[in-house]
N, CA, C and O atoms as CSV, one atom per row, in Angstrom:
chain,resi,resn,atom,element,x,y,z
A,1,MET,N,N,-19.804,-26.714,44.494
A,1,MET,CA,C,-20.198,-25.614,43.613
A,1,MET,C,C,-20.842,-25.960,42.537
A,1,MET,O,O,-20.558,-27.077,42.106
A,2,GLY,N,N,-21.609,-25.365,41.975
A,2,GLY,CA,C,-22.044,-25.573,40.389
A,2,GLY,C,C,-21.444,-24.529,39.453
A,2,GLY,O,O,-21.219,-23.332,39.633
A,3,ALA,N,N,-21.253,-25.307,38.428
A,3,ALA,CA,C,-21.152,-24.394,37.305
A,3,ALA,C,C,-21.828,-23.054,37.033
A,3,ALA,O,O,-22.977,-22.611,37.038
A,4,THR,N,N,-20.275,-22.498,36.730
A,4,THR,CA,C,-20.542,-21.228,36.005
A,4,THR,C,C,-21.576,-20.492,34.539
A,4,THR,O,O,-21.195,-20.595,33.373
A,5,PRO,N,N,-22.927,-19.759,34.962
A,5,PRO,CA,C,-23.501,-19.896,33.832
A,5,PRO,C,C,-22.960,-19.323,32.850
A,5,PRO,O,O,-22.446,-18.367,33.432
A,6,VAL,N,N,-22.677,-19.196,31.700
A,6,VAL,CA,C,-22.793,-19.098,30.520
A,6,VAL,C,C,-21.881,-17.357,30.575
A,6,VAL,O,O,-20.722,-16.947,30.638
A,7,PHE,N,N,-23.650,-16.640,30.485
A,7,PHE,CA,C,-24.075,-14.961,31.070
A,7,PHE,C,C,-22.657,-14.473,32.345
A,7,PHE,O,O,-21.852,-13.615,31.981
A,8,VAL,N,N,-22.559,-14.910,33.314
A,8,VAL,CA,C,-21.475,-14.531,33.910
A,8,VAL,C,C,-20.138,-14.445,33.425
A,8,VAL,O,O,-19.315,-13.539,33.559
A,9,MET,N,N,-20.042,-15.826,32.685
A,9,MET,CA,C,-18.478,-16.021,32.081
A,9,MET,C,C,-18.249,-14.665,31.040
A,9,MET,O,O,-17.246,-13.954,31.094
A,10,GLN,N,N,-19.475,-14.447,30.013
A,10,GLN,CA,C,-19.354,-13.495,29.070
A,10,GLN,C,C,-19.085,-11.873,29.619
A,10,GLN,O,O,-18.572,-10.937,29.005
A,11,VAL,N,N,-19.553,-11.918,30.803
A,11,VAL,CA,C,-20.089,-10.231,31.723
A,11,VAL,C,C,-18.489,-10.160,31.668
A,11,VAL,O,O,-17.855,-9.349,30.994
A,12,VAL,N,N,-17.772,-11.479,32.771
A,12,VAL,CA,C,-16.685,-11.326,33.697
A,12,VAL,C,C,-15.623,-11.592,31.685
A,12,VAL,O,O,-14.448,-11.227,31.651
A,13,GLY,N,N,-16.049,-11.991,30.812
A,13,GLY,CA,C,-14.972,-11.290,29.569
A,13,GLY,C,C,-14.557,-10.294,29.104
A,13,GLY,O,O,-13.425,-9.886,28.846
A,14,VAL,N,N,-15.933,-9.745,28.962
A,14,VAL,CA,C,-16.232,-8.089,28.376
A,14,VAL,C,C,-15.305,-6.985,29.468
A,14,VAL,O,O,-14.616,-5.965,29.450
A,15,GLY,N,N,-15.562,-7.465,29.888
A,15,GLY,CA,C,-15.110,-6.781,31.620
A,15,GLY,C,C,-13.672,-6.426,31.335
A,15,GLY,O,O,-13.124,-5.364,31.039
A,16,ALA,N,N,-13.265,-7.574,31.507
A,16,ALA,CA,C,-11.727,-7.508,31.543
A,16,ALA,C,C,-11.173,-7.219,30.086
A,16,ALA,O,O,-9.954,-7.044,30.063
A,17,ALA,N,N,-11.743,-7.144,29.018
A,17,ALA,CA,C,-11.586,-6.804,27.434
A,17,ALA,C,C,-11.717,-5.759,27.340
A,17,ALA,O,O,-11.038,-5.236,26.458
A,18,LEU,N,N,-12.738,-4.745,28.253
A,18,LEU,CA,C,-12.734,-2.867,28.577
A,18,LEU,C,C,-11.520,-2.673,29.276
A,18,LEU,O,O,-10.747,-1.731,29.102
A,19,CYS,N,N,-11.391,-3.596,30.064
A,19,CYS,CA,C,-10.151,-2.702,31.398
A,19,CYS,C,C,-9.026,-2.709,30.326
A,19,CYS,O,O,-8.521,-1.695,29.843
A,20,SER,N,N,-8.798,-3.620,30.110
A,20,SER,CA,C,-7.500,-4.384,28.956
A,20,SER,C,C,-7.037,-3.049,27.661
A,20,SER,O,O,-5.920,-2.551,27.519
A,21,ILE,N,N,-7.998,-2.810,27.053
A,21,ILE,CA,C,-8.659,-1.366,26.070
A,21,ILE,C,C,-7.754,-0.398,26.455
A,21,ILE,O,O,-6.639,-0.012,26.102
A,22,ALA,N,N,-8.917,-0.015,27.629
A,22,ALA,CA,C,-9.332,1.213,28.325
A,22,ALA,C,C,-7.894,1.950,28.802
A,22,ALA,O,O,-7.601,3.145,28.809
A,23,SER,N,N,-6.913,0.460,29.299
A,23,SER,CA,C,-6.001,1.262,30.073
A,23,SER,C,C,-4.905,1.956,28.954
A,23,SER,O,O,-4.341,2.930,29.453
A,24,PHE,N,N,-4.511,1.683,27.644
A,24,PHE,CA,C,-3.891,1.822,26.905
A,24,PHE,C,C,-4.051,3.902,26.980
A,24,PHE,O,O,-3.242,4.825,26.885
A,25,VAL,N,N,-5.179,3.822,27.141
A,25,VAL,CA,C,-5.673,5.223,26.525
A,25,VAL,C,C,-5.035,6.066,27.042
A,25,VAL,O,O,-4.143,6.664,26.442
A,26,PRO,N,N,-5.335,6.278,28.187
A,26,PRO,CA,C,-4.560,7.346,28.946
A,26,PRO,C,C,-3.164,8.017,28.191
A,26,PRO,O,O,-2.770,9.169,28.013
A,27,GLN,N,N,-2.714,6.847,27.899
A,27,GLN,CA,C,-1.051,7.034,27.576
A,27,GLN,C,C,-0.978,7.451,26.365
A,27,GLN,O,O,-0.181,8.301,25.967
A,28,VAL,N,N,-1.883,6.824,25.642
A,28,VAL,CA,C,-2.029,7.536,23.776
A,28,VAL,C,C,-2.037,9.068,24.309
A,28,VAL,O,O,-1.190,9.960,24.370
A,29,VAL,N,N,-3.399,8.942,24.664
A,29,VAL,CA,C,-3.668,10.533,24.419
A,29,VAL,C,C,-2.410,11.364,25.443
A,29,VAL,O,O,-1.872,12.395,25.036
A,30,LYS,N,N,-2.143,10.888,26.474
A,30,LYS,CA,C,-0.560,11.488,27.171
A,30,LYS,C,C,0.304,11.623,26.003
A,30,LYS,O,O,0.292,12.602,25.256
A,31,MET,N,N,0.932,10.766,25.898
A,31,MET,CA,C,1.635,11.105,24.715
A,31,MET,C,C,1.554,11.870,23.381
A,31,MET,O,O,2.428,12.452,22.738
A,32,TRP,N,N,0.184,11.684,23.153
A,32,TRP,CA,C,-0.055,12.426,21.768
A,32,TRP,C,C,-0.225,14.082,22.045
A,32,TRP,O,O,-0.028,14.818,21.078
A,33,ARG,N,N,-0.624,14.751,23.475
A,33,ARG,CA,C,-0.561,15.489,23.530
A,33,ARG,C,C,0.696,15.731,24.077
A,33,ARG,O,O,1.293,16.409,23.241
A,34,ASP,N,N,1.232,15.582,24.801
A,34,ASP,CA,C,2.505,16.363,25.620
A,34,ASP,C,C,3.831,16.009,23.926
A,34,ASP,O,O,4.895,16.581,23.690
A,35,LYS,N,N,3.233,15.060,23.235
A,35,LYS,CA,C,4.559,14.816,22.002
A,35,LYS,C,C,6.120,14.483,22.698
A,35,LYS,O,O,7.212,14.787,22.217
A,36,ALA,N,N,5.868,13.829,23.860
A,36,ALA,CA,C,7.002,13.240,24.663
A,36,ALA,C,C,7.116,11.689,24.332
A,36,ALA,O,O,6.386,11.329,23.409
A,37,GLY,N,N,7.885,10.731,24.908
A,37,GLY,CA,C,8.165,9.672,24.898
A,37,GLY,C,C,9.169,8.932,25.904
A,37,GLY,O,O,9.599,7.780,25.850
A,38,LYS,N,N,9.380,9.812,26.715
A,38,LYS,CA,C,10.809,9.584,26.911
A,38,LYS,C,C,10.830,8.828,28.109
A,38,LYS,O,O,11.811,8.165,28.446
A,39,GLU,N,N,9.551,8.922,28.908
A,39,GLU,CA,C,9.607,8.238,30.093
A,39,GLU,C,C,9.141,6.877,29.877
A,39,GLU,O,O,9.408,6.011,30.709
A,40,VAL,N,N,8.318,6.555,28.601
A,40,VAL,CA,C,7.741,4.964,28.121
A,40,VAL,C,C,9.028,4.015,28.082
A,40,VAL,O,O,10.149,4.336,27.689
A,41,SER,N,N,8.729,3.114,28.442
A,41,SER,CA,C,9.543,1.927,28.034
A,41,SER,C,C,9.673,1.397,26.894
A,41,SER,O,O,8.555,1.117,26.462
A,42,LEU,N,N,10.852,0.991,25.866
A,42,LEU,CA,C,10.639,0.715,24.702
A,42,LEU,C,C,10.762,-1.036,24.480
A,42,LEU,O,O,10.358,-1.812,23.615
A,43,ARG,N,N,11.495,-1.167,25.673
A,43,ARG,CA,C,11.147,-2.790,25.197
A,43,ARG,C,C,10.024,-3.482,26.476
A,43,ARG,O,O,9.925,-4.649,26.855
A,44,MET,N,N,9.403,-2.457,26.845
A,44,MET,CA,C,8.039,-2.937,27.391
A,44,MET,C,C,6.583,-2.744,26.782
A,44,MET,O,O,5.459,-2.979,27.224
A,45,TYR,N,N,7.006,-2.282,25.726
A,45,TYR,CA,C,5.739,-2.083,25.055
A,45,TYR,C,C,6.633,-2.751,23.709
A,45,TYR,O,O,6.388,-1.815,22.948
A,46,MET,N,N,7.072,-3.232,23.276
A,46,MET,CA,C,7.972,-4.454,22.252
A,46,MET,C,C,7.501,-6.051,22.529
A,46,MET,O,O,7.332,-6.997,21.759
A,47,LEU,N,N,7.347,-5.884,24.226
A,47,LEU,CA,C,6.947,-6.812,24.570
A,47,LEU,C,C,5.729,-7.493,24.508
A,47,LEU,O,O,5.370,-8.599,24.104
A,48,THR,N,N,5.067,-6.288,25.143
A,48,THR,CA,C,3.773,-6.025,24.960
A,48,THR,C,C,2.773,-6.289,23.822
A,48,THR,O,O,1.723,-6.933,23.836
A,49,VAL,N,N,3.633,-5.344,22.433
A,49,VAL,CA,C,2.898,-5.615,21.836
A,49,VAL,C,C,2.632,-6.999,21.066
A,49,VAL,O,O,1.615,-7.486,20.570
A,50,THR,N,N,4.295,-7.542,21.197
A,50,THR,CA,C,4.481,-9.268,20.742
A,50,THR,C,C,2.999,-10.325,21.699
A,50,THR,O,O,2.412,-11.336,21.314
A,51,GLY,N,N,2.853,-9.609,22.851
A,51,GLY,CA,C,2.238,-10.460,23.630
A,51,GLY,C,C,0.633,-10.519,23.011
A,51,GLY,O,O,-0.066,-11.520,23.165
A,52,PHE,N,N,0.210,-9.416,22.362
A,52,PHE,CA,C,-0.938,-9.105,21.874
A,52,PHE,C,C,-1.361,-9.999,20.444
A,52,PHE,O,O,-2.349,-10.716,20.288
A,53,VAL,N,N,-0.135,-9.658,19.358
A,53,VAL,CA,C,0.065,-10.526,18.589
A,53,VAL,C,C,-0.030,-12.129,18.663
A,53,VAL,O,O,-0.284,-12.845,17.695
A,54,LEU,N,N,0.213,-12.567,19.958
A,54,LEU,CA,C,0.155,-13.837,20.275
A,54,LEU,C,C,-0.933,-13.922,20.580
A,54,LEU,O,O,-1.505,-14.831,19.978
A,55,TRP,N,N,-1.845,-13.116,21.607
A,55,TRP,CA,C,-2.634,-13.692,22.528
A,55,TRP,C,C,-3.804,-13.898,21.117
A,55,TRP,O,O,-4.458,-14.915,20.887
A,56,SER,N,N,-3.809,-12.303,20.122
A,56,SER,CA,C,-4.742,-12.817,18.776
A,56,SER,C,C,-4.902,-13.616,18.215
A,56,SER,O,O,-5.983,-14.139,17.943
A,57,ALA,N,N,-3.191,-14.103,17.694
A,57,ALA,CA,C,-3.174,-15.389,16.735
A,57,ALA,C,C,-3.741,-16.679,17.891
A,57,ALA,O,O,-4.542,-17.272,17.169
A,58,TYR,N,N,-3.758,-17.316,19.072
A,58,TYR,CA,C,-4.531,-17.723,20.393
A,58,TYR,C,C,-5.832,-18.110,20.088
A,58,TYR,O,O,-6.405,-19.192,19.959
A,59,GLY,N,N,-6.273,-16.466,19.971
A,59,GLY,CA,C,-7.985,-15.939,20.092
A,59,GLY,C,C,-8.444,-17.054,18.512
A,59,GLY,O,O,-9.130,-18.074,18.582
A,60,PHE,N,N,-7.796,-16.438,17.136
A,60,PHE,CA,C,-8.009,-17.390,16.331
A,60,PHE,C,C,-8.233,-18.825,15.793
A,60,PHE,O,O,-9.062,-19.357,15.056
A,61,MET,N,N,-6.907,-19.304,16.624
A,61,MET,CA,C,-6.690,-20.629,16.812
A,61,MET,C,C,-7.748,-21.373,17.473
A,61,MET,O,O,-8.084,-22.455,16.991
A,62,LEU,N,N,-8.450,-20.820,18.768
A,62,LEU,CA,C,-9.849,-21.189,19.111
A,62,LEU,C,C,-11.257,-20.365,18.345
A,62,LEU,O,O,-12.083,-19.794,19.057
A,63,GLY,N,N,-11.326,-20.382,17.561
A,63,GLY,CA,C,-12.588,-19.127,16.965
A,63,GLY,C,C,-12.952,-18.417,18.313
A,63,GLY,O,O,-14.137,-18.118,18.461
A,64,SER,N,N,-12.315,-18.198,19.033
A,64,SER,CA,C,-13.201,-16.861,20.142
A,64,SER,C,C,-12.639,-15.371,19.456
A,64,SER,O,O,-11.580,-14.774,19.649
A,65,TRP,N,N,-13.840,-15.033,18.554
A,65,TRP,CA,C,-13.932,-13.488,18.174
A,65,TRP,C,C,-13.916,-12.537,19.654
A,65,TRP,O,O,-13.036,-11.677,19.598
A,66,PRO,N,N,-14.428,-12.528,20.493
A,66,PRO,CA,C,-14.465,-11.976,21.507
A,66,PRO,C,C,-12.756,-11.284,21.665
A,66,PRO,O,O,-12.207,-10.200,21.465
A,67,LEU,N,N,-12.330,-12.826,22.201
A,67,LEU,CA,C,-10.574,-12.976,22.581
A,67,LEU,C,C,-9.619,-12.269,20.795
A,67,LEU,O,O,-8.465,-11.841,20.798
A,68,VAL,N,N,-10.414,-12.341,19.676
A,68,VAL,CA,C,-9.133,-11.883,18.841
A,68,VAL,C,C,-9.755,-10.221,18.585
A,68,VAL,O,O,-9.268,-9.296,17.935
A,69,ALA,N,N,-10.844,-10.293,19.277
A,69,ALA,CA,C,-11.381,-8.484,18.591
A,69,ALA,C,C,-10.651,-7.944,20.179
A,69,ALA,O,O,-9.832,-7.027,20.246
A,70,SER,N,N,-10.947,-8.408,20.882
A,70,SER,CA,C,-10.496,-7.660,22.585
A,70,SER,C,C,-8.801,-7.344,21.955
A,70,SER,O,O,-8.405,-6.241,21.578
A,71,ASN,N,N,-7.914,-8.739,21.974
A,71,ASN,CA,C,-6.783,-8.220,21.913
A,71,ASN,C,C,-5.704,-7.321,20.880
A,71,ASN,O,O,-4.627,-6.743,21.032
A,72,LEU,N,N,-6.941,-7.636,19.420
A,72,LEU,CA,C,-6.621,-6.737,17.999
A,72,LEU,C,C,-7.170,-4.946,18.415
A,72,LEU,O,O,-7.218,-4.142,17.484
A,73,ILE,N,N,-7.493,-4.553,19.649
A,73,ILE,CA,C,-7.407,-3.547,19.591
A,73,ILE,C,C,-6.613,-2.855,20.700
A,73,ILE,O,O,-6.107,-1.740,20.828
A,74,SER,N,N,-6.689,-3.785,21.332
A,74,SER,CA,C,-5.280,-3.956,22.362
A,74,SER,C,C,-3.753,-3.425,21.923
A,74,SER,O,O,-2.832,-2.735,22.360
A,75,LEU,N,N,-4.120,-4.217,20.772
A,75,LEU,CA,C,-2.987,-4.632,20.229
A,75,LEU,C,C,-2.631,-2.789,19.364
A,75,LEU,O,O,-1.593,-2.141,19.499
A,76,GLY,N,N,-3.520,-2.496,18.771
A,76,GLY,CA,C,-3.786,-0.880,17.915
A,76,GLY,C,C,-3.013,-0.157,19.101
A,76,GLY,O,O,-1.934,0.422,18.976
A,77,LEU,N,N,-3.807,-0.299,20.370
A,77,LEU,CA,C,-3.559,0.841,21.319
A,77,LEU,C,C,-1.844,1.331,21.631
A,77,LEU,O,O,-1.149,2.341,21.739
A,78,ALA,N,N,-1.730,-0.785,21.703
A,78,ALA,CA,C,-0.019,-0.676,22.414
A,78,ALA,C,C,1.190,-0.145,20.691
A,78,ALA,O,O,2.384,0.132,20.573
A,79,CYS,N,N,0.104,-0.237,19.770
A,79,CYS,CA,C,0.700,-0.338,18.324
A,79,CYS,C,C,1.189,1.404,18.301
A,79,CYS,O,O,2.210,1.836,17.765
A,80,ALA,N,N,0.199,2.173,19.003
A,80,ALA,CA,C,0.580,3.323,19.072
A,80,ALA,C,C,1.008,3.888,19.736
A,80,ALA,O,O,1.225,5.049,19.388
A,81,ILE,N,N,1.472,3.410,21.306
A,81,ILE,CA,C,2.258,3.832,21.760
A,81,ILE,C,C,3.777,3.831,21.223
A,81,ILE,O,O,4.495,4.799,20.973
A,82,LEU,N,N,4.019,2.611,21.132
A,82,LEU,CA,C,5.074,2.563,20.686
A,82,LEU,C,C,5.823,3.394,19.338
A,82,LEU,O,O,6.987,3.717,19.103
A,83,VAL,N,N,4.993,3.498,18.866
A,83,VAL,CA,C,5.220,4.685,17.434
A,83,VAL,C,C,5.513,6.065,17.834
A,83,VAL,O,O,6.310,6.827,17.286
A,84,LEU,N,N,4.542,6.369,19.174
A,84,LEU,CA,C,4.644,7.341,18.992
A,84,LEU,C,C,6.206,7.804,20.264
A,84,LEU,O,O,6.807,8.877,20.321
A,85,LYS,N,N,6.464,6.400,21.191
A,85,LYS,CA,C,7.438,5.939,21.684
A,85,LYS,C,C,8.461,6.065,20.844
A,85,LYS,O,O,9.301,6.731,21.449
A,86,LEU,N,N,8.793,5.837,19.955
A,86,LEU,CA,C,9.859,5.944,18.699
A,86,LEU,C,C,9.695,7.382,18.035
A,86,LEU,O,O,10.758,7.997,17.936
A,87,ARG,N,N,8.408,8.116,17.501
A,87,ARG,CA,C,8.866,9.408,17.108
A,87,ARG,C,C,9.088,10.044,18.163
A,87,ARG,O,O,10.185,10.575,17.993
A,88,TYR,N,N,8.566,10.397,19.493
A,88,TYR,CA,C,9.148,11.114,20.577
A,88,TYR,C,C,10.208,10.588,21.160
A,88,TYR,O,O,10.392,11.288,22.156
A,89,ARG,N,N,10.921,9.856,21.125
A,89,ARG,CA,C,12.082,9.207,21.742
A,89,ARG,C,C,12.460,9.676,22.859
A,89,ARG,O,O,12.287,9.171,23.969
A,90,ASN,N,N,13.099,10.867,22.534
A,90,ASN,CA,C,13.988,11.703,23.043
A,90,ASN,C,C,13.383,13.261,24.120
A,90,ASN,O,O,13.987,14.018,24.880
A,91,ARG,N,N,12.011,13.177,23.689
A,91,ARG,CA,C,11.842,14.353,24.152
A,91,ARG,C,C,10.779,13.698,25.261
A,91,ARG,O,O,9.903,12.833,25.237
A,92,PRO,N,N,11.709,15.152,26.841
A,92,PRO,CA,C,11.232,14.709,27.689
A,92,PRO,C,C,9.735,15.070,28.032
A,92,PRO,O,O,9.514,16.151,27.486
A,93,ALA,N,N,8.414,14.555,28.817
A,93,ALA,CA,C,7.323,15.342,28.897
A,93,ALA,C,C,7.930,16.888,28.996
A,93,ALA,O,O,9.054,17.367,29.141
A,94,LYS,N,N,6.389,17.483,28.818
A,94,LYS,CA,C,6.113,19.072,29.074
A,94,LYS,C,C,6.824,19.465,30.895
A,94,LYS,O,O,7.305,18.533,31.540
A,95,ALA,N,N,6.798,20.283,31.236
A,95,ALA,CA,C,6.610,20.533,32.726
A,95,ALA,C,C,5.134,21.029,32.888
A,95,ALA,O,O,4.290,21.271,32.026
A,96,ALA,N,N,5.085,21.096,34.056
A,96,ALA,CA,C,3.575,21.855,34.189
A,96,ALA,C,C,3.737,23.201,33.816
A,96,ALA,O,O,4.879,23.627,33.988
A,97,SER,N,N,2.824,24.079,33.302
A,97,SER,CA,C,2.797,25.178,33.256
A,97,SER,C,C,2.669,26.361,34.472
A,97,SER,O,O,1.740,26.415,35.278
A,98,PRO,N,N,3.729,27.221,34.416
A,98,PRO,CA,C,4.264,28.069,35.175
A,98,PRO,C,C,2.618,29.024,35.979
A,98,PRO,O,O,2.549,29.250,37.187
A,99,SER,N,N,1.587,29.396,35.054
A,99,SER,CA,C,0.286,30.122,34.743
A,99,SER,C,C,-0.324,29.153,35.317
A,99,SER,O,O,-1.463,29.173,34.851
A,100,ARG,N,N,-0.199,28.007,36.329
A,100,ARG,CA,C,-1.311,27.691,36.697
A,100,ARG,C,C,-1.212,27.969,38.363
A,100,ARG,O,O,-0.162,28.049,39.001
A,101,ALA,N,N,-2.530,28.090,38.875
A,101,ALA,CA,C,-2.254,28.226,40.132
A,101,ALA,C,C,-2.481,27.263,41.243
A,101,ALA,O,O,-3.421,26.470,41.299
A,102,PRO,N,N,-1.436,27.420,42.211
A,102,PRO,CA,C,-1.091,26.642,42.911
A,102,PRO,C,C,-1.978,25.995,43.444
A,102,PRO,O,O,-3.111,26.458,43.313
A,103,ASP,N,N,-1.801,24.534,44.340
A,103,ASP,CA,C,-3.275,23.917,44.832
A,103,ASP,C,C,-2.750,24.510,45.995
A,103,ASP,O,O,-1.596,24.602,46.415
A,104,PRO,N,N,-4.245,25.036,46.592
A,104,PRO,CA,C,-4.546,25.120,47.840
A,104,PRO,C,C,-4.456,24.272,48.737
A,104,PRO,O,O,-4.404,24.920,49.783
A,105,GLY,N,N,-4.404,23.169,48.971
A,105,GLY,CA,C,-4.109,21.927,49.572
A,105,GLY,C,C,-2.866,21.389,49.673
A,105,GLY,O,O,-2.441,20.398,50.267
A,106,ALA,N,N,-2.539,21.921,49.234
A,106,ALA,CA,C,-0.631,21.555,49.269
A,106,ALA,C,C,-0.149,22.109,49.732
A,106,ALA,O,O,-0.490,23.291,49.761
A,107,ALA,N,N,1.492,21.483,50.740
A,107,ALA,CA,C,1.841,21.987,51.673
A,107,ALA,C,C,2.879,23.151,51.218
A,107,ALA,O,O,3.286,23.106,50.057
A,108,PRO,N,N,3.143,23.760,51.718
A,108,PRO,CA,C,3.741,25.500,51.834
A,108,PRO,C,C,5.086,25.010,51.380
A,108,PRO,O,O,5.695,24.255,52.139
A,109,VAL,N,N,5.762,25.443,49.920
A,109,VAL,CA,C,7.160,24.950,49.632
A,109,VAL,C,C,8.089,25.930,50.324
A,109,VAL,O,O,7.830,27.132,50.289
A,110,ARG,N,N,9.381,25.372,51.080
A,110,ARG,CA,C,10.298,25.746,52.016
A,110,ARG,C,C,11.795,26.202,51.163
A,110,ARG,O,O,12.474,25.221,50.860
A,111,ARG,N,N,12.267,27.305,50.826
A,111,ARG,CA,C,13.206,27.157,50.395
A,111,ARG,C,C,14.308,28.211,51.239
A,111,ARG,O,O,14.096,29.297,51.778
A,112,THR,N,N,15.603,27.377,51.104
A,112,THR,CA,C,16.107,27.499,52.125
A,112,THR,C,C,17.802,28.512,51.361
A,112,THR,O,O,18.697,28.880,52.122
């Protein structure tokens, strides 16, 4: 098997960076919208933030600006989640609005 072309490696790297960055956005939006953070693991995000700090430092030492940039953006999003977690620490997520129409495809609820 021959050497992997640089272009292919860059596409894979950019794809990985975009997926990593995008994976945090739904959690930030949900926490911001619901003003709740009880369901989010504080330890997990402390570890995640530490990991992104180390990855950013590693990228800086390698002189790899794509590695630094993607990890700094992910670090910012993970820090936002951590801050929201601490801010809304004991607030549970809001329950679904009772005014929403039931899902027509859902199984009927049996009450006993």
